[in-house]
C-alpha positions, 0 to 999 in steps of 0.5 A: 193430877193436881188439877184433879185433886183441887176439884176434889177439895172444892167438892169437899169444901163446899159440900158437893157429895156426887154428880146428882147432888143438887148443892152447891148451885155452882157446881150442878152437874159436875162430879162430886167428891165420890167419883172425883176420888175414884177417878184420882185413885184410877189416874194412881194417885196415891191414897195418902196424897188424896188424903193429905193434898185434898181431902185434909186441906178442904176440911181445915177450910171448912173448920176455919170458916166454921169457926169464924162464923162464915159458915153455919152447921148446915154447910158444915154438915154438907162438907162432912157428907161429901168427906164421907163420900171421899173417904168410903173409897179411901177406907180400904187403904186405912185398913190395908196399911196403905194410909197410915192413920194418925192414931185412934179416936173413940167418940161418943155423946155420953149417956141420956143424951140422944144429940148426934149433929156435934158428934157427927161433925167432930167425927168427920173432921177428925176422920177427914185430919187422917185418924181412925175414928170409932163412933160409939152413937149416942146414950154411951155409959161408961161400960161402953167407952171403957170396953172400947179403950181396952180394945184400942190401947192408946186411943183418945177419947171424945165425949159430947153433950148437948143438954145441961141435964147430961153434963152430970152424966160426962162428969161421972164417965169421965171420972170412971174412965179415969179409974181404969185408964189414969192417963188417957186424953179425953176431950169434950165438947157440946153447947152447955160445956165451957173451960171451967167445966173441963177443968172441973171434971179433969177432962184433957181439953175442951173446944167449942168447935171441931176445928179445935179438937182437930188441932189439938189432935194434930199436936198430940200426934206430932 
């Protein structure tokens, strides 16, 4: 079984979604993340073992390589897609309680901003680390964040902005959320965001890459 999980980890790390996927060339014609996850389940692997022993280590490697500029956004997106293909088979086990979620993470791109690549990378990395992710999409107003937090007590919130013009929107949304939930943890990110801006708007954490957010959540869940 360990060989199968190693193959699955490799498929996710290098972005091999399924057998038909042409990328990466070195794995052409081989089973991808989808088939390997299904096979592991059929052979009796525990869903939690698939997550802990294959998917989380693979996404940790991807995040590390991205942080070190050894891979770039296209490779990250392919790895995230492969991760999604594997998670498709595991999601029923989260819902049934066979896999214990580390917590709930609510993520959205703030009102006025329609960019979603960064948000999508963060949500896949965090889902791959064992959290239940609620993706609110793009152009998300304060009311949507607040309504979702009310429905998911104890959740952590993530906000993304790619435009300097929507940083004001992020500041306003953080303030609105803080009025309702003073103690909630808020993570922010995006191209124009900085540590100083994070402090200025009273968010809890900023990271320039998805891996930083994953590490922060890991510490929260410890």
